[in-house]
C-alpha positions in Angstrom: 38.7 120.0 86.1 37.1 121.8 89.1 34.5 120.0 91.2 31.8 122.5 90.1 32.5 121.6 86.4 32.1 117.9 87.1 28.8 118.5 88.9 27.6 120.6 86.0 28.5 117.9 83.4 26.7 115.2 85.5 23.6 117.4 85.8 23.6 118.2 82.1 23.8 114.4 81.3 20.9 113.7 83.7 18.8 116.4 82.1 19.5 115.2 78.6 18.5 111.6 79.6 15.3 112.9 81.2 14.4 114.9 78.0 15.1 112.0 75.7 11.9 110.3 74.6 11.5 106.5 74.7 9.4 103.9 73.1 8.5 100.3 74.0 7.7 97.0 72.4 5.3 94.4 73.8 6.5 90.9 72.8 3.5 88.7 72.3 3.8 85.1 73.5 4.1 82.3 70.9 3.4 78.6 71.2 5.8 76.2 73.0 5.0 73.7 70.2 7.3 73.4 67.2 5.5 74.8 64.1 4.2 72.4 61.5 4.7 74.8 58.7 7.4 77.5 58.2 9.0 79.5 55.5 12.5 78.5 54.2 15.1 79.6 56.8 12.4 80.3 59.4 12.5 76.9 61.1 13.0 77.3 64.8 12.9 75.6 68.2 10.5 77.4 70.5 12.5 76.2 73.6 15.6 78.1 72.4 14.0 81.0 70.5 15.5 84.3 71.8 15.2 88.0 71.0 17.9 90.7 71.2 17.4 94.4 70.6 20.5 96.5 70.1 22.9 96.0 72.9 20.3 94.8 75.5 20.6 91.3 76.9 19.0 88.6 74.8 15.7 87.3 76.3 13.9 84.0 75.7 10.8 84.5 73.5 7.8 84.4 75.9 5.3 81.5 75.7 2.7 82.4 78.3 2.7 86.1 79.2 3.8 89.0 77.0 7.1 90.8 77.8 7.6 94.5 77.6 10.9 95.9 76.3 11.2 99.6 77.4 13.6 102.6 77.1 14.2 102.2 73.4 15.2 105.7 72.1 12.8 107.2 69.6 15.3 108.9 67.4 17.8 106.0 66.9 17.5 103.0 64.6 17.2 99.7 66.4 18.5 96.2 65.5 16.3 93.2 66.3 17.9 89.7 66.1 16.1 86.4 66.6 18.1 83.3 67.3 17.2 79.6 67.9 19.6 76.7 68.6 22.5 79.2 68.4 21.6 80.3 64.8 20.3 83.6 63.6 16.9 83.2 62.1 16.0 86.7 61.3 17.3 90.2 61.9 16.1 93.6 60.8 16.3 97.3 61.7 13.4 99.7 62.4 12.8 103.2 63.6 9.9 104.3 65.8 9.3 107.1 63.3 8.0 104.4 60.9 5.0 103.9 63.1 2.1 106.2 64.3 3.1 105.8 68.0 6.0 104.7 70.2 4.1 101.7 71.6 4.7 98.7 69.4 3.7 95.1 69.5 5.9 92.2 68.1 4.8 88.7 67.3 6.6 85.9 65.6 5.8 82.6 63.8 7.9 80.5 61.5 5.6 81.2 58.6 5.3 85.0 58.5 8.4 85.7 60.5 8.5 88.8 62.8 5.5 91.1 62.7 6.1 94.6 64.2 3.1 96.9 64.4 1.6 99.8 66.3 -0.5 98.8 69.3 -2.9 101.7 68.9 -3.9 101.3 65.3 -3.8 97.5 65.5 -5.3 97.1 68.9 -7.5 94.2 67.8 -4.5 92.4 66.3 -2.5 93.1 69.4 -5.1 91.5 71.6 -5.5 88.5 69.2 -1.7 87.9 69.4 -1.7 88.2 73.2 0.1 91.5 73.2 -1.4 93.1 76.3 1.5 94.8 77.9 0.8 98.1 79.6 
């Protein structure tokens, strides 16, 4: 392939990436204390609770400050996996098209499991859960 063709392909890829739309998830902190009540299969150790979205690196679930996960493509389905003590607790798929906006908030407890909701329409709930990412 000629150098001009390679440059054109690289530029086209950069343009497509720039045009692609992205969403984000603000992960609300949860307590460092072990829960006293939980649903069957939802028992977890807050010290080892981690979150993985798609092929991104797993992150520890925050306990003090919310964490923002960015550059999640709007058009693709996403896989969310929670683990604790090396065991999968919960996993699910979602699409941003299921929500009114591309700014979501995620919270977790062992009783209700993962809650994923739109920050705009549930701004009061997002503040209550500590989901204050910008």
